[in-house]
N, C-alpha and C positions, 0 to 999 in steps of 0.2 A: 635377668637370666639370659645368658648368651645362647644364640641359635646353634643347633647341632651342626657339626662340621660336615660338609658334603664330601662323600667319598668319590674317588675316581671310578667311573664305570668300567666293568670288565669288557674287553674288546672282542667278544666272540658271540656267535649266534647259537641257537639251540641245535641247529644242524651240525655245527662244528663240535659241540659238546657230545652229540650222539656219535659222531664219527670217531672221536677220541676215546670215549668210554664204552662204546659198544651198545648192544641191545638193552643192557640193564642200566643205561645211563641215568635214568630218573632215580632208580633205587640207590645207585652209588652217590648221587648228589645229595639226596635226602639223608643218607647215612653219614656222609661227610659233614653236612651242616650240623647234624646232631652231635657228632664227635667234636666239632669245633666249638659249639656252644658249651658242651660239657667241659672242654679244656678251659674255656674262659671262666666258667663257674668255679672250677677247681682252683685256678690261680687266685681268683678273688677271695675265696674262702681261706686258702692257705696263708695268704699274706695277712689277712685279718687275724688268723690264729697266731701268727708269729708276732704281730704287734701286741697281742694280748698276753704274750709270754707262754702260750700253750704248746708251741713247737719252737725249736731253736733257730731254724734257718730255712729259707726257701728261695729258689731261683725260678721266677715265673717265665713261661714261654709265650707270654702275650705278644702277639704280632707275628709269631712264627708257626701258627697253627696249620696253615696250608701245607707247609713242608712236612711237618710231623705226621699229619693225618695221611697225606699221600704216601709217605714212606711206609706207614703201618699197613695201608691197604695193598700196596704193590709188592712188598717183600713176602717171601714164602717161609714156611716153618723151618726149612733147612738153612735159611740165611742167618747171619750173625750181625748183631747191632752193637756198635761201639759209640756210645753217646758222648757229647761234649758236656753241656750243662742243661740244656732246655729240651731234651728229647724224651721226656717221660711219657708223652702221649704216643710215641712210636711203640713203646712196650704195651701200653693200654690197648691200643687198636689191634695189636698182634695177639691179645688175649690175656694179658696180665690183669687179674681182677683189681678193681678200684679199691676194694676194702684191703687187700694185701698191700697195695701201694700206700694206703693211709697208715697201716701198721708200721711200714718202714719209715714214714715221715715222723711218727711219734717215737719210733725206736723202742717199742714195748716188748713184752714177753712173747707175743705172737709173731713179731717180726722175724723173718727167716734168719737175719743176722743178729738177732737179740740185741739190737742197738749198737753193735760194734762196727758201724760204718760212719763215714762223714754224714752229717745231716743232709737230707735231700739227695743222697747218692745210693739209691736202691739198686739191687740186682734182681733179675728175673730169669732164673735158670730155665724155666719151662718154655720161655719164648726166646731163648738165646740172646738175652739183653745183658750185656756186661756192665758191671758197676762203673760209674765215672771214676777217672783217676784223680780229678781235681787239679793235678798238675797240668799246666797247659800243653796240649798237643801229644801227650804220651799215648793216648788211645789210638793215634794214627799208626804208630809202630806195632801196637798190639793187633790191630786189624790186619796189617800187612802179614804178620806171622800166621794168623788164622786163615787168611786167604791162601797162603802158601800151603798150609796143612789141608785145606779143602781140596785144592787141586791135587795134592799128593794122594789123598784118599779117594780121588775121583768122585767127590761129592757134588751134587748139583747146586749146592749152596753158594752164596755170594757174601762176602764181608762188606759191610757198609760202615764207613768211618765218618762220623759227624764232628764238626769243629767250627769255631767261629772265625771271624776275620783276624783276630789277634793271634790265633794259632798258626797262621801262615808265616809268622816270623819266628816260629820255633824250629829247633833242630829236627824234631821228629817229622815235621811237615816235609822238609826237603829230603831227608833220608828215606822217609816212607814212600814219597812219590818216585824217587830214583829207583828204589828196590822193586816197587810194583811195576814200574815201566820196564826195567831190565828183564824181570822174570814173567812179565805178561800175565799178571795175576787176576783172578776173578774178584774184583774189588771196585766199589764205587766210593769216591771221596765226595762228601757233601759238605760244602762250606756254607753255613748259615751266616751270611754277612749282614749283621744288623747295624753295621756302621759305627759300632762302639766297642773297643776292647777295654771294658770297664769305663774309664774316663777318657781314653785316647781315641779321637776320631780317626777313621780309616785313612784319610788323606795325610795325616801326620805319621802314619805307620809305613806307608809305601808310596813310591812314585809311579808304580805300575798302573796302567789304565784300568785293568781289572785284575782280580785275584785269580780268576779262571785262567788268565794268560800265563800265570806262573807254571802251570802244568806242562805247557808246551816245551819248556826247557828240559823236561825229563822224558820227552816222547810220549806224553799222556795227553789225549784230547781233553779240552776243557771248554765249557760254555757258561755264559752268564744268563740267568733267567730271573724274571720278576717273581720272587718268592711270596708275594702277597696275592698272586693270581693262581687260584687252585688249578685251573685247567692247564696253564703253562707249566706249573710245577709238576703236575701229574704226568704230562707228556715227557718232560725232560727226564724224570726219574725212570719212567717206563723204558725210554730209549737206553739209558745207561745200564739198567739192570738186564735188559735183553741182550745188550752187547756183551756184558760180562758172562752171562749164562751161555752165550753162543761161542765162547772161547776167544772173543775179540779183545780181551785185556781190560785194563782199568780205564776209568775216566773220572774227571772232576766236574762237578756241577756247582757253580757259585749261585746261590739264591740270595738276591738282594732283598732284604726285609727291613723293617723299621722296629727297633726295640721300643715297645710301648710302655715299659715300666723301667724302674731302675735296674742296674746290673743284677742286684740281688736284694734281699731284705736288709742287708748290711750297708747299702749304698744310698747316697743322696744325689740323684742325677741333676737336681736343680742347681747344684754347685758348678756344673761344667757344661751342660747342654745349652744351646742357644734358646732364646725366649720363644721362638716359633716352632721348636722341635715337636711339641705335643700336637700342634695342629697339623703339621706335615705328616706325622705318623698316623694320626686319625684319618687323614685323607686316603691312606693306603691300608686301612684296617682290613685284613684278609677275611674276617668273619662278616663284617658289614658289606664288603664288596660282593661276596658270594650271596649273602642274604638278599641284597637289593637286586642282583641279577636274577635270582630265582623268583623273586616277586614279579619282575618284569616279564618272565616267561611263564607265569601262572603255575609255578611249581611249588610255591609256598604261600599259603593263605595267612592272614593275620591270626586266625584261630590256631592254626597248626604251629605257627611261630611261638605263640604264647604257651601252648601246650608243651613244646619242646623245652622251652626255658624253665618251665615249672618242673618238668620231669628231671632235668639235669640238676637243678638246685636240690631237689629232693634226694637224688642219687648221691650227690656229694655230701649232703648233710647226714645221710644214713651211714655212709662209709666212715665219716669222722666220728659219729656217735659210737659206732662199734669199736673203732680203734682207740678212742679216748677212754672207753670203758674197760680196756684190757689192762692188766697189772703191769708194772715195770718189770724188766728182766730180773730174775733171781740173781743175787750177787754171786752165787756159785757158778753161774753160767759164764763168768768172765774168763775162765780158763778152759772152757769147752773148746774142742778142736785145736788146742794148743799142744797138749801132751798125748803121747801114744796110748796111755792107759790112765783111767781115773786115779787120782791120788799120787801120781808120779810127779817128780819135780826135776828141774834141770840140775845137773851136777857138773861142777868144774873138774879139771884134771886133778886137783888136790883134795877133792871131797873124800 
């Protein structure tokens, strides 16, 4: 049995953590750790369910937990979230109940969309979390439109657009950054660069030194951050959100992460990733990096760690059990929200 991979230690002290997070820094870190463990438990359970044929599709966020949890903690109820593929935990941290999320994955009769969405593409109206478009990059233009509306209405909210490295080659990325820069919109572009656009490595997609640098062409500030370091991630998002709220316009933050699973449950990453990729990714595991740092600062005991893991596994299992016990959508619901009145049907000009 091979020895566990050693993770890269986090490069900050307890004093620096306190300065960044404020007087509640210990509570924030403990809550963050629990959210990240819950995210890992959820991904593992959902991928197992997909392999068993109990759900149809799943896109895991394993390796990107620091970005998602920090965004969930820092955004306000007035903000709007436009996810790419792996931002489900932004919605959950913002208050979307885990059981409702599980209903959406199963697409059952309790699911708010009654199963009429792409698998693993939930929407959460209560926390301003817009359903993923699935088409690469289109959520960027949607976020720009909402940011324009927020400013027009004098709302304190900020639009946050998430996308991967592959989306920086899409038309919407360039049009969106240009429009946001010209109109100085309250918008944060979040690029979760996990270094793989499905099977295409980022170095084959662009010759640019960083993806954040692309923002400068549109007059938008950009920076690159270690997205596996929770503290660095939290600081960068805090700066960007504060700037947008203060009327200083949009910014782009590129978070360099490591995709620790296949692109989705439909993908076999072993066909294209280098043999050492798994080890490299494990060395930068955001959950283990935070966990080991918290142990070193006496913020996490062995007993507390075991209790958190057990609590999270139980919470996921409970949500799955409830969702799996719900009936499938009634066939009559297929045309709900399609026609103006029940029983009506579309008529052509010659009807």
